[in-house]
C-alpha positions as CSV (number, residue, x, y, z in Angstrom):
1,X,16.0,-25.7,-16.5
2,X,19.1,-24.1,-15.0
3,X,20.1,-24.4,-11.4
4,X,19.4,-20.7,-10.9
5,X,15.8,-21.2,-12.1
6,X,15.3,-24.2,-9.8
7,X,16.3,-22.1,-6.8
8,X,13.6,-19.7,-7.6
9,X,10.8,-22.3,-7.6
10,X,10.2,-22.8,-3.9
11,X,10.2,-19.0,-3.5
12,X,7.4,-18.8,-6.3
13,X,5.5,-21.6,-4.7
14,X,5.4,-20.0,-1.3
15,X,4.5,-16.5,-2.8
16,X,1.5,-18.1,-4.6
17,X,0.2,-19.9,-1.4
18,X,-2.7,-18.0,0.3
19,X,-1.5,-16.6,3.5
20,X,-4.1,-15.1,5.8
21,X,-3.1,-11.7,7.2
22,X,-0.8,-10.9,4.1
23,X,-3.0,-8.0,2.7
24,X,-2.8,-4.4,3.3
25,X,-6.0,-2.6,4.3
26,X,-6.5,1.2,3.9
27,X,-9.2,2.9,5.9
28,X,-10.2,6.6,6.3
29,X,-12.7,9.1,5.4
30,X,-13.9,9.7,1.9
31,X,-11.3,11.9,0.1
32,X,-8.5,10.8,2.5
33,X,-6.7,9.1,-0.5
34,X,-7.5,5.4,-0.2
35,X,-8.1,4.7,-3.7
36,X,-5.2,6.8,-4.9
37,X,-2.8,5.4,-2.4
38,X,-4.0,1.8,-3.2
39,X,-3.2,2.2,-6.8
40,X,0.1,3.8,-6.2
41,X,1.2,1.1,-3.6
42,X,0.0,-1.5,-6.0
43,X,2.0,-0.1,-8.9
44,X,5.1,0.0,-6.7
45,X,4.8,-3.3,-5.2
46,X,3.1,-5.4,-8.0
47,X,0.4,-6.5,-5.4
48,X,-3.2,-6.6,-6.6
49,X,-5.4,-3.9,-5.7
50,X,-9.2,-3.9,-5.0
51,X,-11.6,-1.1,-3.8
52,X,-14.6,-2.3,-1.9
53,X,-16.8,0.6,-3.4
54,X,-15.9,-0.7,-7.0
55,X,-16.6,-4.3,-5.8
56,X,-20.2,-3.1,-4.6
57,X,-20.8,-1.3,-7.8
58,X,-19.8,-4.3,-9.7
59,X,-22.1,-6.6,-7.5
60,X,-25.0,-4.3,-7.8
61,X,-24.3,-3.3,-11.5
62,X,-24.8,0.3,-10.8
63,X,-22.9,3.4,-9.4
64,X,-22.3,3.5,-5.7
65,X,-24.8,6.4,-5.2
66,X,-27.6,4.4,-7.0
67,X,-26.8,1.4,-4.5
68,X,-26.9,3.7,-1.6
69,X,-30.3,5.2,-2.8
70,X,-31.9,1.9,-3.6
71,X,-30.9,0.2,-0.4
72,X,-31.1,3.1,2.1
73,X,-28.4,3.8,4.6
74,X,-28.9,0.8,6.8
75,X,-29.2,-1.5,3.7
76,X,-26.1,-0.1,2.2
77,X,-24.0,-0.6,5.4
78,X,-25.3,-4.2,5.7
79,X,-24.4,-4.8,2.0
80,X,-20.9,-3.3,2.7
81,X,-20.6,-5.6,5.8
82,X,-21.5,-8.8,3.9
83,X,-19.2,-7.9,1.1
84,X,-16.1,-7.4,3.4
85,X,-16.9,-10.6,5.5
86,X,-17.0,-12.6,2.3
87,X,-13.6,-11.5,1.0
88,X,-10.7,-13.8,0.7
89,X,-7.9,-11.7,-0.7
90,X,-4.3,-12.6,0.1
91,X,-1.3,-10.3,-0.8
92,X,-3.7,-7.6,-1.9
93,X,-4.1,-3.8,-1.1
94,X,-7.8,-3.4,-0.2
95,X,-9.1,0.2,-0.4
96,X,-12.2,0.2,1.9
97,X,-15.3,2.5,1.9
98,X,-15.2,5.1,4.5
99,X,-18.1,3.7,6.4
100,X,-16.6,0.2,6.8
101,X,-15.7,1.1,10.4
102,X,-19.2,1.1,11.5
103,X,-19.2,-2.7,11.4
104,X,-17.4,-4.7,14.0
105,X,-17.8,-7.8,11.9
106,X,-16.4,-6.2,8.8
107,X,-13.4,-4.8,10.7
108,X,-12.8,-8.1,12.4
109,X,-12.6,-9.7,9.0
110,X,-10.3,-6.9,7.7
111,X,-7.9,-7.5,10.7
112,X,-7.7,-11.3,9.7
113,X,-6.9,-10.3,6.2
114,X,-4.0,-8.1,7.0
115,X,-2.5,-4.9,8.5
116,X,-4.8,-1.8,8.6
117,X,-3.5,1.7,7.8
118,X,-5.6,4.7,8.7
119,X,-5.2,7.5,6.1
120,X,-5.8,10.6,8.1
121,X,-6.7,13.9,6.6
122,X,-8.0,17.1,8.2
123,X,-11.7,18.0,7.8
124,X,-10.7,21.0,5.7
125,X,-8.7,18.8,3.2
126,X,-11.6,16.2,3.0
127,X,-14.1,19.0,2.2
128,X,-12.0,20.4,-0.5
129,X,-11.4,17.0,-2.1
130,X,-15.1,16.0,-2.0
131,X,-16.8,18.1,-4.6
132,X,-19.4,15.5,-5.5
133,X,-20.9,14.6,-2.2
134,X,-24.5,14.3,-3.5
135,X,-23.4,11.7,-6.0
136,X,-20.6,9.9,-4.4
137,X,-22.5,7.3,-2.5
138,X,-21.6,8.5,1.1
139,X,-23.0,6.7,4.0
140,X,-24.4,9.8,5.8
141,X,-27.5,9.9,8.0
142,X,-30.1,12.6,6.9
143,X,-29.2,15.9,8.5
144,X,-25.5,14.9,9.3
145,X,-22.8,17.2,8.0
146,X,-19.4,16.0,6.9
147,X,-18.0,17.6,10.1
148,X,-20.5,15.3,12.1
149,X,-19.3,12.2,10.1
150,X,-15.6,13.2,10.5
151,X,-16.1,13.4,14.3
152,X,-18.1,10.2,14.6
153,X,-15.6,8.0,12.6
154,X,-12.2,9.4,13.7
155,X,-12.2,7.3,16.9
156,X,-13.2,4.3,15.0
157,X,-10.4,4.6,12.4
158,X,-7.9,5.2,15.3
159,X,-9.1,2.1,17.0
160,X,-8.6,-0.3,14.3
161,X,-5.2,1.2,12.7
162,X,-2.0,-0.5,13.2
163,X,-0.3,2.6,11.4
164,X,-1.6,6.1,10.9
165,X,-0.5,8.2,7.8
166,X,-1.3,11.7,7.8
167,X,-2.0,12.4,4.2
168,X,-1.9,16.3,4.8
169,X,1.9,16.2,5.6
170,X,3.1,14.6,2.3
171,X,2.1,13.7,-1.1
172,X,0.7,10.2,-2.2
173,X,4.0,8.9,-3.6
174,X,5.9,9.7,-0.4
175,X,3.1,8.3,1.8
176,X,3.0,5.2,-0.4
177,X,6.8,4.8,0.2
178,X,6.2,5.1,4.1
179,X,3.6,2.4,4.0
180,X,5.8,0.1,1.9
181,X,8.8,0.5,4.2
182,X,6.4,-0.3,7.1
183,X,5.3,-3.4,5.4
184,X,8.7,-4.5,4.8
185,X,9.4,-4.7,8.5
């Protein structure tokens, strides 16, 4: 092995060691771009990416809407909370379900895992992007509108965010670059 390769070994060993707080967590309303942004940042950085909605689907073996229907709202929120509390991801981009902010315990765990970025979008943008609200597995109380949910969650997202990115102002690639630059600081 050459001297140059030996010099890289400590760097590789350090990179492979679990480091609490090394992940990037994306929060925001459904349709704010958490999944899209997570994929892009993963591609640009080489970091792993997970989506908690996909993890719930995998755990339950059914689409998110079916999980929501089977468990009811309270059961769904509890399942989401338990999933997030059990996560041990390091140097990973984590796209969360929009309702994760309802759980103080889940948000405490996410704060331990890394830096939280709130992907903010206007209500009009969210409503345009969400064409499939009846099949998307949204955590909405009976009789609640998307506007009600938006107003209810917005202060929660702001409370936990270390960085807010307005996804209405720039495209996903540009927003991903902003987040990556922020992470590099």
